[in-house]
C-alpha positions in Angstrom: 216.8 149.6 142.0 213.4 150.7 140.9 212.8 154.4 140.6 209.2 155.7 141.1 207.8 158.7 139.3 204.8 160.9 139.9 204.0 161.8 136.3 205.9 159.3 134.1 203.8 156.1 133.7 205.5 153.0 135.1 204.2 150.8 132.2 206.0 152.5 129.4 208.0 150.1 127.3 209.3 152.5 124.6 213.1 153.1 125.1 213.8 156.8 125.8 215.3 159.1 128.4 212.4 160.1 130.7 212.8 162.8 133.4 210.5 164.8 135.7 210.8 167.5 138.2 209.3 167.1 141.7 209.2 170.3 143.7 206.9 169.0 146.4 209.6 169.3 149.0 211.4 172.3 147.7 210.0 174.6 150.4 210.3 173.4 154.0 208.1 175.5 156.4 210.1 177.2 159.2 209.1 178.9 162.3 209.1 182.7 161.9 210.4 184.5 165.0 209.6 188.1 165.9 212.3 190.7 166.1 213.0 192.1 169.5 214.1 195.6 170.6 215.0 196.6 174.1 215.3 200.3 175.2 214.5 203.0 177.6 211.1 204.7 177.7 209.9 208.0 179.2 207.5 208.6 182.0 205.0 210.0 179.5 204.8 206.6 177.8 201.7 204.4 178.6 203.5 201.0 178.3 204.4 199.0 181.4 208.2 198.5 181.7 209.6 194.9 181.4 206.5 193.7 179.6 206.7 192.5 175.9 204.5 194.5 173.6 203.9 194.0 169.8 204.4 197.3 168.1 203.2 197.8 164.5 204.0 201.5 163.8 206.3 204.4 164.9 203.2 206.4 166.0 202.2 203.5 168.3 205.7 203.5 169.8 205.5 207.2 170.5 202.3 206.7 172.5 203.6 203.6 174.3 207.1 204.8 175.2 207.1 208.6 174.9 207.9 210.6 171.9 211.6 211.1 171.5 212.5 208.3 173.9 215.4 206.0 173.1 213.1 203.0 172.3 210.6 205.0 170.3 213.4 206.2 168.0 214.6 202.6 167.7 211.2 201.5 166.6 211.0 204.3 164.1 214.4 203.3 162.6 213.4 199.7 162.5 210.1 200.3 160.8 211.8 202.4 158.1 213.4 199.2 156.8 210.8 196.6 157.9 207.3 197.9 157.7 205.4 194.6 158.1 207.4 192.1 160.1 206.4 191.2 163.7 208.2 193.4 166.2 208.2 192.9 169.9 209.4 195.6 172.2 210.4 195.4 175.9 210.9 198.8 177.4 212.7 199.7 180.6 212.5 202.7 182.9 215.4 205.1 183.4 217.5 204.4 186.4 217.9 207.0 189.1 220.9 208.5 187.3 221.5 211.7 185.3 220.9 213.0 181.8 223.7 214.0 179.6 223.9 217.7 178.7 225.7 219.8 176.2 225.7 223.5 175.3 225.5 225.7 172.2 227.0 229.1 172.9 226.3 232.0 170.5 228.4 235.2 170.3 228.4 238.5 168.3 225.8 239.8 166.0 224.9 238.5 162.5 226.1 240.9 159.8 224.1 239.1 157.1 221.1 236.8 157.2 221.7 233.0 156.9 220.9 229.6 158.3 222.5 227.7 161.2 222.6 224.0 160.3 222.7 222.2 163.6 223.2 218.5 163.9 221.9 216.5 166.8 222.9 212.9 166.3 221.9 212.1 162.7 219.2 214.7 162.6 219.6 218.2 161.1 217.9 221.2 162.6 218.0 224.3 160.4 217.6 227.7 162.1 217.0 230.8 160.0 218.8 233.9 161.3 218.0 237.4 160.2 220.5 240.2 159.7 221.5 242.0 162.9 220.3 239.1 165.1 222.1 239.2 168.4 223.7 236.2 170.2 220.8 236.1 172.7 218.1 236.0 170.0 220.1 233.5 168.0 220.3 231.2 171.1 216.5 231.5 171.6 215.9 230.7 167.9 218.0 227.6 168.2 216.2 226.4 171.4 212.8 227.0 169.7 213.8 225.1 166.6 215.0 222.1 168.7 211.8 222.1 170.8 209.6 222.0 167.7 211.2 218.7 166.6 209.6 216.5 169.3 211.2 213.3 168.0 214.7 214.4 168.8 216.4 212.6 171.7 217.0 215.9 173.5 215.3 219.0 174.8 216.7 222.6 174.8 216.4 225.7 176.8 218.1 229.1 176.2 219.4 231.5 178.8 221.2 234.6 177.6 223.3 233.5 174.7 223.7 229.8 175.8 221.4 226.9 174.8 221.5 224.0 177.2 220.7 220.7 175.4 219.6 217.8 177.7 219.1 214.1 176.7 215.5 213.0 177.2 216.6 209.7 178.8 219.0 209.3 181.7 222.1 207.1 181.4 225.4 206.9 179.6 224.0 206.6 176.0 223.2 210.3 176.1 226.9 211.0 176.1 227.1 209.7 172.6 224.5 212.1 171.1 226.6 214.2 168.8 226.3 217.9 168.5 227.7 219.7 165.5 227.1 222.7 163.2 227.5 223.0 159.4 228.7 219.4 159.0 228.2 219.4 155.2 230.3 222.4 154.6 230.0 225.4 152.4 229.9 223.3 149.2 226.5 222.1 150.4 225.3 225.5 151.4 226.2 225.2 155.1 228.5 228.0 156.2 229.1 230.3 159.2 227.0 233.4 159.3 229.3 236.5 159.3 229.5 238.1 162.7 227.7 235.3 164.6 229.8 232.7 166.4 228.4 229.3 167.4 230.5 227.2 169.8 229.5 223.6 170.6 230.3 221.7 173.9 229.7 218.0 173.5 227.2 216.0 175.6 228.6 214.7 178.9 227.4 213.8 182.4 225.0 211.0 181.5 225.3 208.3 184.2 223.7 205.1 185.5 222.1 202.8 183.0 219.0 200.7 183.9 219.3 197.1 185.1 218.1 194.5 182.5 217.4 191.6 184.8 213.6 192.3 184.4 214.0 192.2 180.7 215.7 188.8 180.8 212.8 187.4 182.8 210.2 189.0 180.5 211.7 187.2 177.5 211.0 183.8 179.0 211.5 180.9 176.6 210.5 182.9 173.5 212.9 183.0 170.6 213.6 186.3 168.9 215.7 187.7 166.0 
C-alpha cells in the first residue's frame, strides 16, 4: 500500500528510513460551553428573575442580584478560580417563606482588652473589645462589625446583650450558615476574653425554597457546564 507524505518527496530512490510528523489534525476544535450558576437574589438586585445573564465580575453580580445575596456570593467564589471564562447566571426570587436566624449572647464584663473572632460561614469577623466593656456594649460592637461587612450572607441587630443574626435570603439554606467563635484556638491568637462570655445559638427557622420550574424553562436548549 502506498503511503503519501507531505514533506518527503515521492521520487526519492535512495534507500533509507524516512519519517515525518503531521500535526495538522492534532487539535480538533470543540464547542466551548458556558458555566451556569443558579441561585437566589435579593429585592435590591436589578436583574430579572428566571432570565439568563452573562456576568463578568463579582461587582457586576452585586449590582444585578444584591450584595450579600446567595447568588452574588456564588459568583464571587466562582470568579476567584475562573476570572475569564464565560459565566451565565439565572437568578430566582425568594419564596414567601422565612429567613433563618441565630443569636450571639454576651454576658459579664471584659476584665482585659482583646478580640472576639466571630465566624459566619467561612468568613471571619474580628471585633476589638476594650477593657471594662459590658455585655451590652460588646453585643453592639459585634452587630456593628457584621453590618460593616456587606458581602456577608447575614444581617445583625443588637438588643441589650443579644445579637440577632438573620440570613439575607429566605429558605432552608440559611439554616446551614455556621456561627462560631474563636475557631482557630489560642495557638492562633483566638481566645476567650476574660470576664466576657459569648454564647452562640445556631441558625434555624429558614423555610420554603423557591420553585425552579422557571429556571428550567429559561435554560431552553442551551448546553452548560
